[in-house]
C-alpha positions in Angstrom: -0.2 -6.4 -132.5 3.3 -7.3 -130.8 2.5 -4.6 -128.1 -0.9 -6.1 -127.7 0.5 -9.5 -127.4 2.9 -8.2 -125.0 0.4 -6.3 -123.1 -1.5 -9.4 -123.1 1.3 -11.5 -121.9 2.2 -8.8 -119.0 -1.3 -9.6 -117.3 -0.7 -13.3 -117.7 2.8 -13.0 -116.0 1.3 -10.7 -113.2 -1.5 -12.8 -112.9 1.0 -15.9 -112.5 3.1 -13.6 -110.4 0.1 -12.9 -108.2 -1.0 -16.5 -108.1 2.2 -17.7 -107.2 2.3 -16.4 -103.4 -1.5 -17.8 -103.2 0.1 -21.3 -104.0 3.2 -20.8 -101.7 0.8 -19.4 -98.8 -1.7 -22.6 -98.9 1.4 -25.0 -98.8 3.0 -23.1 -96.2 -0.3 -23.5 -94.2 -0.4 -27.2 -94.9 3.4 -27.7 -94.1 2.8 -25.6 -90.8 0.0 -27.9 -89.9 2.0 -31.1 -91.0 4.6 -29.5 -88.5 2.3 -28.8 -85.5 1.1 -32.4 -86.1 4.5 -34.2 -85.8 5.3 -31.7 -83.1 2.4 -32.9 -81.1 3.1 -36.6 -82.0 6.7 -36.2 -80.8 5.8 -34.4 -77.6 3.1 -37.3 -76.9 5.8 -40.2 -77.7 8.2 -38.0 -75.3 5.9 -38.2 -72.6 5.0 -41.9 -72.9 8.8 -42.4 -73.0 9.6 -40.6 -70.1 6.8 -42.6 -68.5 8.3 -45.9 -69.5 12.0 -44.5 -68.6 10.8 -44.0 -64.7 9.2 -47.2 -64.6 12.0 -49.1 -66.2 14.7 -47.1 -63.6 12.0 -48.3 -60.6 12.4 -51.7 -62.0 15.9 -51.7 -62.5 16.7 -50.7 -59.1 14.6 -53.7 -57.7 16.4 -55.8 -60.0 13.6 -57.1 -62.3 15.2 -56.0 -65.5 18.9 -57.4 -65.5 20.9 -56.5 -68.7 23.2 -59.3 -68.7 24.3 -62.5 -67.1 26.5 -60.5 -64.6 23.5 -58.3 -63.6 21.4 -61.1 -63.1 23.9 -62.6 -60.8 24.5 -59.3 -58.7 20.8 -58.9 -58.5 20.1 -62.4 -57.3 23.2 -62.3 -55.0 21.7 -59.3 -53.3 18.4 -60.8 -53.0 19.6 -63.9 -51.1 21.7 -61.8 -49.2 19.4 -58.8 -48.1 16.1 -60.8 -48.4 17.4 -64.4 -46.9 20.4 -64.2 -45.2 20.1 -61.0 -43.3 16.8 -61.3 -41.6 18.0 -65.2 -40.9 21.1 -63.7 -39.2 19.1 -60.9 -37.2 16.7 -63.6 -36.0 19.4 -66.2 -34.8 21.5 -63.5 -33.3 18.5 -61.8 -31.4 17.1 -65.3 -30.2 16.4 -64.7 -26.4 15.9 -67.9 -24.2 14.3 -65.8 -21.5 11.7 -64.3 -23.8 9.4 -67.1 -24.6 6.4 -64.6 -23.6 7.3 -62.1 -26.1 8.1 -64.6 -29.1 6.5 -67.3 -31.0 9.3 -69.9 -31.2 9.9 -70.8 -34.9 6.9 -68.9 -36.4 9.2 -66.1 -37.4 11.8 -67.9 -39.1 8.6 -69.4 -41.2 7.2 -66.0 -41.9 10.6 -64.8 -43.1 10.9 -68.4 -45.5 7.5 -67.9 -46.9 8.0 -64.1 -47.5 11.6 -64.9 -49.4 9.5 -67.8 -51.5 7.0 -65.1 -52.8 9.4 -62.7 -53.4 11.6 -65.2 -55.4 8.7 -66.5 -57.7 7.7 -62.8 -58.1 11.2 -61.6 -59.4 12.0 -64.8 -61.3 8.7 -64.6 -63.4 8.7 -61.0 -64.0 12.1 -60.7 -64.7 12.1 -63.6 -67.5 9.4 -61.8 -69.2 10.8 -58.4 -69.1 14.2 -59.6 -70.2 12.5 -61.5 -73.2 10.3 -59.1 -74.6 11.6 -55.9 -73.3 9.2 -53.3 -71.3 7.4 -52.1 -74.6 6.3 -55.3 -75.7 5.6 -56.5 -72.3 3.4 -53.7 -71.7 1.9 -53.8 -75.3 2.6 -50.2 -75.8 4.8 -50.7 -78.9 4.1 -48.5 -81.7 1.6 -50.3 -84.0 -1.1 -48.2 -86.1 -0.5 -45.3 -84.3 -2.2 -46.2 -81.3 0.5 -44.6 -78.9 -0.8 -41.3 -80.1 -4.3 -42.1 -79.4 -3.9 -43.6 -76.1 -0.8 -41.3 -74.9 -2.5 -39.8 -72.0 -4.4 -42.9 -70.9 -0.9 -44.5 -70.8 1.1 -41.9 -69.1 -1.9 -41.6 -66.5 -1.7 -45.7 -65.9 1.7 -45.7 -65.6 2.0 -43.1 -63.2 -1.1 -44.4 -61.2 0.4 -47.7 -60.4 3.7 -46.3 -59.1 1.3 -44.3 -56.6 -0.6 -47.5 -56.0 3.0 -49.1 -54.9 3.7 -46.1 -52.4 0.2 -46.1 -51.2 0.4 -49.8 -50.0 4.3 -49.9 -49.5 4.3 -47.0 -46.9 1.3 -48.1 -44.6 2.7 -51.4 -44.5 6.5 -50.1 -44.0 5.0 -48.2 -40.7 3.3 -51.2 -39.6 6.5 -53.2 -39.6 8.3 -50.2 -37.8 5.8 -49.8 -35.2 5.9 -53.4 -34.3 9.9 -53.7 -34.4 9.9 -50.5 -32.0 7.5 -52.4 -29.5 9.3 -55.6 -29.7 12.4 -53.5 -28.9 10.8 -52.0 -25.9 10.1 -55.3 -24.6 13.1 -57.6 -25.7 16.7 -56.0 -25.3 19.5 -57.7 -26.9 22.3 -56.5 -24.8 23.3 -52.9 -25.5 20.8 -50.7 -27.2 23.5 -50.3 -30.1 23.2 -54.1 -31.0 19.3 -53.9 -30.7 18.9 -51.2 -33.3 21.1 -52.8 -35.7 18.6 -55.9 -35.3 15.9 -53.4 -35.7 17.5 -51.8 -38.9 18.2 -55.4 -40.4 14.5 -56.6 -39.7 13.0 -53.8 -41.4 15.1 -53.1 -44.5 15.1 -56.6 -45.6 11.3 -56.9 -44.9 10.8 -53.8 -46.8 12.5 -55.2 -49.5 11.1 -58.2 -49.9 7.5 -56.9 -49.8 8.3 -54.4 -52.5 9.4 -57.2 -54.9 6.0 -59.2 -54.2 4.0 -56.1 -54.5 5.7 -54.8 -57.5 4.9 -57.9 -59.5 1.3 -57.7 -58.5 1.5 -54.1 -59.3 3.1 -54.7 -62.9 0.1 -57.2 -63.7 -2.3 -54.8 -62.8 -0.9 -52.2 -64.9 -1.1 -54.6 -67.8 -4.7 -55.1 -67.5 -5.5 -51.6 -67.0 -3.5 -50.9 -70.5 -5.4 -53.2 -72.0 -9.0 -52.0 -70.2 -8.2 -48.8 -72.3 -8.6 -50.5 -75.8 -11.7 -52.2 -74.5 -13.3 -48.9 -73.5 -12.2 -47.5 -77.1 -13.8 -50.8 -78.7 -17.0 -49.8 -77.1 -16.8 -46.2 -78.8 -15.5 -48.2 -82.1 -19.4 -49.4 -82.4 -20.5 -45.9 -82.3 -18.3 -44.6 -84.8 -18.1 -47.3 -87.4 -20.5 -49.7 -89.1 -18.2 -52.1 -91.1 -18.7 -55.5 -89.3 -14.8 -56.6 -90.3 -13.4 -53.8 -88.6 -14.9 -55.1 -85.3 -14.2 -58.5 -85.9 -10.5 -57.7 -86.7 -10.3 -55.5 -83.5 -11.7 -57.7 -81.3 -9.4 -60.6 -82.7 -6.3 -58.4 -81.9 -7.6 -57.7 -78.2 -8.5 -61.2 -77.8 -4.8 -62.2 -78.9 -3.4 -59.9 -76.3 -5.4 -61.1 -73.4 -4.2 -64.9 -74.6 -0.5 -63.6 -74.5 -1.1 -61.8 -71.1 -2.7 -65.1 -69.9 -0.1 -67.2 -71.1 3.0 -65.1 -69.6 1.2 -64.7 -66.0 -0.5 -68.0 -65.6 2.6 -69.6 -63.9 3.1 -66.5 -61.4 -0.3 -66.3 -60.7 -0.5 -69.8 -59.6 2.4 -70.1 -57.6 1.5 -67.0 -55.9 -1.7 -68.3 -54.7 -0.2 -71.6 -53.9 2.4 -69.9 -51.7 0.2 -67.8 -50.2 -2.2 -70.2 -49.2 0.5 -72.6 -47.6 1.8 -69.8 -45.8 -1.4 -68.9 -44.1 -2.4 -72.4 -43.4 1.3 -73.0 -41.6 1.4 -70.1 -39.6 -2.2 -69.9 -38.6 -1.5 -73.9 -37.5 1.3 -72.3 -35.5 -0.3 -70.0 -33.9 -3.6 -71.5 -32.8 -1.3 -74.4 -31.2 0.4 -71.5 -29.1 -1.4 -71.7 -25.8 -0.5 -68.4 -24.2 -2.1 -64.9 -25.0 -1.1 -63.5 -28.5 -0.6 -60.0 -28.7 1.1 -57.4 -31.2 4.6 -58.2 -29.5 4.7 -62.0 -30.3 2.2 -62.2 -33.4 2.9 -58.9 -35.1 4.9 -60.3 -38.0 2.2 -62.6 -38.8 -0.4 -59.7 -39.0 1.7 -57.8 -41.1 3.1 -60.3 -43.5 -0.5 -61.3 -44.2 -1.6 -58.0 -44.9 0.8 -57.7 -47.4 0.2 -61.1 -49.1 -3.6 -60.6 -48.9 -3.3 -56.9 -50.8 -1.0 -58.5 -53.4 -3.8 -61.3 -54.3 -6.4 -58.7 -54.0 -4.9 -56.5 -56.5 -4.2 -59.4 -58.9 -7.6 -60.8 -58.7 -9.2 -57.1 -58.9 -7.2 -56.6 -62.4 -7.8 -59.9 -63.8 -11.8 -59.9 -62.7 -12.0 -56.1 -64.4 -10.3 -57.0 -67.6 -12.6 -60.4 -68.1 -15.4 -58.4 -67.0 -15.0 -55.6 -70.0 -14.1 -58.4 -72.3 -17.4 -60.4 -71.5 -19.1 -57.1 -71.5 -18.3 -56.4 -75.1 -21.0 -59.1 -76.1 -24.0 -57.1 -74.6 -22.7 -54.0 -76.4 -22.5 -55.6 -79.7 -26.1 -56.9 -79.1 -27.3 -53.5 -78.4 -25.7 -52.3 -81.7 -26.9 -55.0 -83.5 -30.6 -54.3 -82.5 -30.5 -50.6 -82.7 -28.9 -51.2 -86.8 -31.9 -53.8 -87.1 -34.5 -51.7 -85.8 -32.9 -48.4 -87.8 -32.6 -49.9 -91.0 -35.3 -48.8 -93.5 -33.6 -50.0 -96.7 -32.0 -53.1 -96.5 -31.0 -53.5 -100.0 -29.1 -49.7 -99.6 -27.4 -50.9 -96.5 -25.9 -53.9 -98.2 -24.4 -52.6 -101.3 -22.9 -49.8 -99.1 -21.3 -52.4 -96.3 -20.2 -55.0 -98.9 -18.2 -52.0 -100.8 -16.2 -51.7 -97.5 -15.9 -55.1 -96.5 -13.9 -55.9 -99.4 -11.1 -53.3 -98.5 -11.3 -54.4 -95.1 -11.0 -58.1 -95.7 -7.9 -57.3 -97.9 -6.6 -55.5 -94.9 -7.3 -58.2 -92.6 -5.3 -60.6 -94.5 -2.4 -58.5 -94.6 -2.0 -58.2 -90.6 1.2 -59.7 -89.4 2.3 -60.5 -86.0 5.4 -61.8 -84.4 5.5 -64.9 -82.8 8.1 -66.2 -79.8 8.7 -70.0 -79.0 7.1 -69.6 -75.7 3.5 -68.1 -76.8 2.7 -71.0 -79.3 0.6 -72.5 -76.8 -1.4 -69.3 -76.3 -4.2 -68.0 -78.4 -3.2 -68.1 -82.2 -3.9 -64.9 -84.2 -3.4 -64.0 -87.7 -5.5 -63.2 -91.0 -8.0 -65.4 -91.4 -9.4 -67.1 -94.6 -11.9 -64.6 -96.0 -14.2 -65.6 -98.9 -14.8 -62.0 -100.3 -17.2 -63.4 -102.6 -19.7 -64.9 -100.1 -19.2 -61.8 -97.7 -20.4 -59.6 -100.5 -23.4 -61.2 -101.3 -24.1 -61.5 -97.4 -26.7 -59.4 -96.1 -25.7 -56.9 -93.2 -28.3 -58.4 -91.0 -26.6 -61.7 -91.3 -23.1 -60.3 -90.8 -24.0 -58.6 -87.5 -25.8 -61.7 -86.4 -22.8 -63.8 -87.4 -20.7 -61.2 -85.3 -22.9 -61.3 -82.4 -22.5 -65.2 -82.3 -19.0 -65.3 -82.7 -18.5 -62.6 -79.6 -20.9 -65.2 -77.7 -18.9 -68.2 -78.5 -15.2 -66.2 -77.8 -16.0 -64.1 -74.8 -12.3 -63.8 -73.9 -10.8 -62.8 -70.8 -7.5 -63.8 -68.3 -7.5 -67.3 -68.2 -5.2 -69.5 -65.6 -4.9 -73.1 -67.6 -8.2 -72.7 -68.7 -10.1 -71.3 -66.1 -11.3 -68.0 -66.5 -10.5 -65.6 -63.8 -13.9 -63.8 -63.2 -16.3 -63.1 -60.5 -17.3 -66.9 -60.5 -13.7 -68.0 -60.0 -13.2 -65.4 -57.3 -16.2 -66.9 -55.2 -15.0 -70.4 -55.6 -11.3 -69.3 -54.2 -13.1 -67.3 -51.3 -15.1 -70.4 -50.3 -12.2 -73.0 -50.4 -10.3 -70.5 -48.8 -12.9 -70.0 -46.0 -13.3 -73.8 -45.7 -9.5 -74.4 -45.4 -9.5 -71.7 -42.7 -12.1 -73.1 -40.8 -10.7 -76.9 -41.0 -7.2 -75.3 -39.6 -9.1 -73.7 -36.8 -10.6 -76.9 -35.7 -7.4 -79.1 -35.6 -6.1 -77.6 -32.5 -9.3 -78.2 -30.5 -9.5 -81.9 -31.9 -5.9 -82.3 -30.8 -6.9 -80.7 -27.0 -9.8 -82.8 -26.7 -7.4 -86.1 -27.9 -4.9 -84.9 -25.4 -7.6 -84.6 -22.6 -9.2 -87.9 -23.5 -5.7 -89.7 -23.1 -5.3 -88.2 -20.1 -8.7 -89.1 -18.7 -7.9 -92.6 -20.1 -4.6 -92.8 -17.8 -6.1 -91.3 -14.9 -9.1 -94.3 -15.1 -6.6 -97.1 -15.6 -4.6 -95.8 -12.5 -7.8 -95.7 -10.6 -8.7 -99.3 -11.9 -5.2 -100.6 -11.0 -5.3 -99.1 -7.4 -8.9 -100.7 -7.1 -7.6 -103.8 -8.3 -4.7 -103.8 -5.8 -7.3 -102.6 -2.9 -9.5 -105.3 -3.5 -7.0 -107.9 -3.8 -5.4 -107.2 -0.4 -9.2 -107.2 0.9 -9.8 -110.6 -0.2 -6.5 -111.9 0.7 -7.1 -110.7 4.5 -10.6 -111.9 4.8 -9.2 -115.3 3.4 -6.7 -115.1 6.2 -9.2 -114.0 9.0 -11.2 -117.0 7.9 -8.6 -119.3 8.2 -7.6 -117.9 11.6 -11.3 -118.2 12.8 -11.6 -121.6 11.6 -8.3 -122.9 13.5 -9.7 -121.3 16.7 -13.2 -122.9 16.0 -11.5 -126.1 15.5 -9.0 -125.9 18.5 -11.8 -124.8 21.0 -13.9 -128.0 19.5 -11.2 -130.4 20.4 -10.9 -129.0 24.2 
């Protein structure tokens, strides 16, 4: 019996020995799969980190991200030196009294002042946000609920695309400015060639630096909006994957909260940019239309190049804002279509009601546990947090009523980029266009009225001179006729006495 027991125990031992490697092999495969997944996530995070590091280095070079008070002072000192003092000194030293045909007196100084003002607004607003929130929180790419792993390729593509967009617009404008200054040097020579080349380099470098700052701020706003477009596109796919209304509601509230934060951070910048660009165009256009000689590339080239940079910046901002607003408002049509398909395809309402209520409780509890950090300056933006959910009421609501309530919520809260309550969409773009068109028409009509006023004044002066000459002539004629009458009367009286 003992041998039997030993024999029976040996197969058991062998079985355990043979089974043990099988268990270890399975666990090894699981660990290898986990390690591969973790390795893939670290690679994804590394790609995003590299892209953000390149973007941060680019912003540091332009002075948008000062780390301390000393670095901030250095950045602003460099801005006022290179963006304001250098062009003004170059224009003052290159002023030629005999070159009025090739220069617009006072117009170039005004262009430099408005370019520096626009760059200062861009540098001030963007550096304030970057210093306060950091680059990750500013772009909303911080690691929450694993979104960085899901959208890492889209993040990398958008960041790389923003850098390419910067090069795409700055390089052609730089070439136009260089060609304009070369043409100007060929017509206007300031003493020696060395002095002319020094003025040329100072003007081109200063203009490039100021234009790069203003366009970078516009491109950063464009990047922030495009990163949110990624999430709105994924939200449309979420309607195809999920069926729980509370999941859709939670994600839409998160997206709308982000749009509110973006609007709050960029509203002052957008408003000041529109104001500076509009005033700049009006003032320079008044000066150019008041110039009575011919406008050429030599004397009016600065106005053309600066106008191109300003208009490009406005177009980039408006395109980004209208795109994200259109995507946010398009969610309503997607949800309505989803609601219609779900309603038409539902055959057993009671079964759907029971299955939806079970998932709603879990999502509602998860929704109440959402925690988002607030900052003091963002208190005016849209508040977002866990909403008070009556789980008993939701559990007894039908799925049709839930979907209907969700669609009505989206219709009442479309979302989008706003500037002090005004949604930046296509209707606002049309309003801005017609306002600018009316303003340009008025500005172009002012010099013509002024010329007509001058002509009328000259005509009045000429008529007054003619009237005075006529009055003096008639007075002389009348005096002469009176004298002749008196002389003839004397002659008649003398002859009658004889």
